[in-house]
C-alpha positions as CSV (number, residue, x, y, z in Angstrom):
1,M,29.2,-9.3,3.7
2,I,25.9,-9.1,4.6
3,T,25.3,-11.1,8.2
4,Y,22.5,-12.9,9.5
5,E,21.3,-10.0,11.4
6,Q,21.1,-7.7,8.9
7,K,18.6,-10.1,6.6
8,R,16.2,-10.7,9.7
9,D,16.3,-6.8,10.5
10,V,15.3,-6.8,6.9
11,A,12.4,-9.7,6.9
12,R,11.4,-7.7,10.2
13,E,11.1,-4.6,8.2
14,I,9.4,-6.3,4.5
15,C,6.7,-7.9,7.6
16,R,6.3,-4.7,9.0
17,N,5.6,-2.6,5.6
18,Y,3.1,-5.5,5.2
19,G,1.7,-5.3,8.4
20,I,2.0,-9.0,9.1
21,T,3.9,-10.1,12.5
22,L,5.9,-13.1,12.4
23,S,6.9,-15.9,14.6
24,V,10.6,-15.7,16.5
25,E,10.9,-19.2,14.9
26,A,8.6,-18.2,11.4
27,L,11.0,-14.5,11.1
28,K,14.5,-16.9,11.2
29,A,12.9,-18.9,8.5
30,F,12.1,-15.7,5.9
31,A,15.6,-14.3,6.7
32,N,17.5,-17.3,5.8
33,I,15.8,-17.4,2.6
34,L,16.3,-13.9,1.8
35,M,19.3,-13.4,-0.6
36,P,21.1,-10.3,-0.8
37,M,22.7,-8.9,-3.8
38,K,25.0,-6.0,-4.2
39,V,24.1,-4.5,-7.8
40,L,25.7,-2.2,-10.5
41,K,23.8,0.1,-11.9
42,G,22.5,-1.1,-15.5
43,R,22.4,-4.6,-13.8
44,E,19.2,-6.3,-15.1
45,L,17.4,-8.4,-12.1
46,V,15.2,-9.7,-14.7
47,S,15.6,-10.1,-18.6
48,E,13.1,-10.1,-21.5
49,G,12.7,-13.9,-21.1
50,D,13.7,-14.6,-18.3
51,V,11.2,-16.7,-15.8
52,C,10.5,-14.6,-13.0
53,K,11.5,-17.0,-10.1
54,N,12.0,-14.1,-7.4
55,I,10.4,-11.0,-5.8
56,F,13.3,-8.2,-5.4
57,Y,13.2,-6.0,-2.2
58,V,14.7,-3.0,-2.7
59,E,17.3,-1.9,0.5
60,R,19.1,0.7,-1.8
61,G,18.6,2.2,-5.0
62,L,16.9,2.9,-7.7
63,V,15.0,-0.2,-9.8
64,L,13.3,0.5,-13.6
65,Q,10.8,-1.8,-14.9
66,Y,10.1,-1.4,-18.6
67,Y,9.4,-3.3,-21.8
68,K,9.7,-2.5,-25.5
69,K,7.6,-1.2,-27.9
70,N,8.4,-0.5,-31.9
71,N,12.5,0.0,-30.3
72,V,11.0,2.5,-27.7
73,T,11.4,1.7,-23.9
74,V,8.7,2.4,-22.3
75,T,8.5,2.6,-18.4
76,E,5.7,0.4,-16.7
77,H,7.0,1.1,-13.0
78,I,10.0,2.9,-10.9
79,S,10.9,1.6,-7.6
80,H,13.1,2.2,-4.8
81,E,13.7,2.1,-1.1
82,G,11.1,-0.3,0.7
83,D,9.6,-1.5,-2.6
84,M,8.6,-5.0,-3.8
85,V,9.5,-5.0,-7.9
86,I,7.6,-8.2,-8.9
87,C,7.4,-8.7,-12.7
88,I,4.0,-9.9,-12.3
89,E,2.7,-12.1,-14.7
90,S,6.1,-14.0,-15.6
91,Y,6.1,-14.5,-11.3
92,F,2.4,-15.8,-11.4
93,L,2.3,-18.2,-14.4
94,Q,5.9,-18.7,-14.6
95,E,6.4,-17.5,-18.8
96,P,9.0,-15.5,-20.2
97,S,8.8,-12.0,-19.3
98,K,8.3,-9.1,-21.5
99,I,9.1,-6.5,-18.7
100,I,13.3,-6.0,-17.9
101,A,14.1,-5.2,-14.5
102,T,17.0,-2.7,-14.4
103,M,19.1,-1.0,-11.5
104,I,18.9,2.7,-12.7
105,E,21.3,3.4,-9.7
106,P,23.4,1.2,-8.2
107,G,22.1,-0.5,-4.8
108,L,21.3,-3.4,-2.3
109,V,18.4,-5.7,-3.0
110,Y,17.5,-8.8,-1.5
111,A,15.4,-11.9,-3.8
112,I,13.4,-13.6,-1.9
113,P,12.8,-16.7,-4.2
114,R,9.7,-17.7,-5.2
115,D,10.1,-21.6,-4.9
116,T,11.3,-21.6,-1.5
117,L,8.4,-19.0,-0.4
118,Q,5.8,-21.4,-1.5
119,M,7.6,-23.9,0.4
120,L,7.2,-22.3,3.7
121,A,3.8,-21.5,3.2
122,S,2.9,-25.0,2.6
123,Q,4.4,-25.3,6.1
124,S,3.1,-22.6,7.7
125,F,-0.3,-20.3,7.2
126,E,2.2,-17.4,8.7
127,F,4.0,-17.4,5.2
128,C,0.2,-17.4,3.0
129,K,-0.9,-14.3,4.8
130,L,2.4,-13.0,4.1
131,I,2.5,-13.9,0.7
132,F,-1.4,-12.4,0.1
133,A,0.0,-9.2,1.3
134,I,2.8,-8.9,-0.5
135,D,0.3,-9.9,-3.6
136,E,-2.4,-7.5,-2.9
137,R,-0.6,-4.8,-2.5
138,S,1.1,-5.3,-6.4
139,L,-2.2,-6.2,-8.0
140,I,-3.7,-3.1,-6.1
141,I,-1.1,-0.7,-7.2
142,S,-0.9,-1.9,-10.5
143,Q,-5.0,-1.2,-11.1
144,R,-4.3,2.2,-9.4
145,K,-1.8,3.2,-12.3
146,A,-4.4,2.1,-14.5
147,D,-7.1,4.3,-13.3
148,I,-4.7,7.5,-13.0
149,L,-3.8,6.9,-16.7
150,R,-7.3,6.4,-17.7
151,F,-9.0,9.3,-15.7
152,E,-6.5,11.9,-14.4
153,T,-4.9,14.4,-16.6
154,A,-1.0,14.9,-17.1
155,K,-0.4,17.6,-14.7
156,E,-2.6,15.7,-12.5
157,R,-0.6,12.7,-12.9
158,Y,2.2,14.9,-12.4
159,V,1.4,16.4,-9.0
160,R,-0.3,12.8,-7.7
161,T,3.2,11.3,-8.7
162,L,5.7,14.2,-6.9
163,K,3.3,14.4,-3.7
164,E,2.9,10.5,-3.3
165,N,6.0,9.1,-4.7
166,P,8.7,12.4,-4.5
167,E,12.0,9.9,-5.1
168,I,10.8,9.0,-8.3
169,I,10.8,12.4,-9.4
170,R,13.6,13.1,-7.7
171,R,16.1,10.8,-8.7
172,A,14.7,9.1,-11.4
173,P,16.1,10.0,-15.5
174,L,13.3,12.8,-16.9
175,H,12.6,10.1,-19.7
176,H,12.1,7.6,-17.8
177,V,9.7,9.5,-15.7
178,A,7.8,11.1,-18.4
179,S,7.5,7.6,-20.0
180,F,5.7,6.6,-16.5
181,L,3.5,9.4,-17.0
182,Q,2.6,8.8,-20.2
183,M,3.8,11.9,-21.8
184,T,6.5,13.2,-23.8
185,P,9.5,14.4,-21.9
186,E,8.5,18.0,-23.3
187,T,5.0,17.9,-21.7
188,L,6.8,16.9,-18.5
189,S,8.8,19.6,-18.9
190,R,6.1,22.1,-19.4
191,V,3.4,20.5,-16.4
192,R,6.5,20.8,-13.9
193,A,7.2,24.8,-14.5
194,Q,3.8,25.7,-14.5
195,V,3.5,23.5,-11.0
196,S,6.9,25.3,-9.8
197,E,5.4,28.8,-11.0
198,E,2.3,27.9,-9.3
199,E,4.0,26.9,-6.1
200,G,5.9,29.9,-6.2
201,D,2.8,31.7,-6.0
202,L,1.4,30.6,-2.7
């Protein structure tokens, strides 16, 4: 059973992650709309064709966002503790999602209902700032990933991820990591071996 105090602590942590400070009353309102979900490996948070009606905060676990192209699974993003999961286009436009979000580790996530969060924003500018911060970071992450894929080599993409997001490298299955970095598993294995060898020579 998740207590109010636990939800309040999560609400405070989310705000801290985004550099937002809420008043006592606003923090209480935010905590009250958080919907804890203890989820098993393989559980879909957003299915293909669903309308994404929530932002999901990952308290524990690993979440894979992917789509299918020519019967091949293509990894869009991998999220872990402290991350927000949003199927951006579906969430903003309230249209069926092409992106699937599923747990690749069992864990605990908190759903933040879109409609309820927007209702709070209509009543308090504090929530407008929070929504803006969440949306802004999501868009920046998407743009940075696009730029990395455009301009960096396979090795540079791997080294960057190893430095900036080592949990993905350490915990996600190899084929998902390879797809996320837009390389084959064989290329990823070669790059990993090369980087490990270079580090061993230091």
